[in-house]
C-alpha positions, 0 to 999 in steps of 0.5 A: 554414233559420235564418240564423246569428247574426252579429256586427260589431265597431263599435270600442270595446266596440261590437257589432252582433248580428243574431239571427233577423232582429233587430238588437241593439247593445251599447255603440254609439259612432261619433263617434270623431274624425278621428284615431281608429284604425281609422277608423269610417265608420258613423254612428248613422243606419246603425243605424236597423234596431236593435231593442234597445241594451244598455249596459254602463255610462254613459261617453261612449264607450258611450252618447254616440251612443245618443240619435241611434240611438234617434231613428233606430230607436225602439230600446229601451235596456237599461242601469243607472239611472245611464246611464238618467238620462244618456240622459234628460237628452239627450232619450231618451224614458223609454218607450224605456229599461228599467233593469237591475240586476245578477243578473237574467234577461229573456226577450226573445223568441227569446233570453234575457239575464242580467246580472252586476254589475261595476264600472269598471276603476280606472286605475293610476298608470302609465297616468295618468302616461303619458296625462296629457302627451298631454291636458294640451295646448291643447284640453283644455277641449274634450275635457273638454266632450265626455266630461263629464256621463256618469258610469260608474255600475255596470257590467253584464256581459251573458250572451246565450243565443241557443239553442245559443250563449252570449255574454258581454260586458263593457265594462270590466274591473273584475271579478276572476277570484275574483268571476267564479267566485263569481257563476257567470260560467263557460264561455260559448261566446264571451267578449268582453273589453275591453282598455283602462284599465290598464297591465297590461290584457293580463295582467288580461284573460287571467287573467279568461279563464282563470277564466271558461273560454270556448270562445273569447275576442274582444278589444275596446276595444283601439283608439285610439278617442278620442285623446288620451284613449285609446291603442292596445293591442297584442294580441300579448301578450294572445293569447300570454297566453291561449294560455299560461293558457287553452290550450283557449280559442280566440282571435279578433281582430275587424276593425272593421265585419267581419261574422263568425259563431260558426263563425268564432270557434269553428272549428266 
């Protein structure tokens, strides 16, 4: 009997997926710092069994730990050309990198992948003004050294078809509902949406969920992953908006490092 596909939220936009004996990672980021919440006890060395790594874009909280994971596992990284250049500069061998663009499909043996083009969310003025006082303190230069040199580049939305189960994941919420509909990004079983980067992020994410119309939505990237740059996003408003705007869509809230299945999410 085939084992069910399992998922594990790693914090930020990161997920570990195990499908048919293969380990896939999306945006794995572990070096969160001592003040991050929730705490992450896993490290890159714990991902030595990874076969593939999929990066939605090139920011530090999506790619910084990838060189160490590749060194431990030999995994192949799938990413944009911008993220690929950042990884090469940090020592990832070119033969371990596969460059992707938007709107292409790959057969990866046992599952298929389709990419949709997107972009990074634009930080709004209210969020910037609320965040600035926290980061304009002694130690700012150290924070900037840690997060600089890794530009976003284009954002890729990943659509995984595991055979009877479709999962869509994006690492930043720059796409609009109208763009999602125009691209045919419609009706996956599970939609993983990031809740970071805008003062009205819960509303924006719920409107996108309504447009995409998944069977279930899983919030991610809502954690305070790298204070003082990041902030915790309360999920209750998002859950309430999903119930109002997309009442037929189930809502599943992951806990860090919890292993769950599609049945847990979909209620089947």
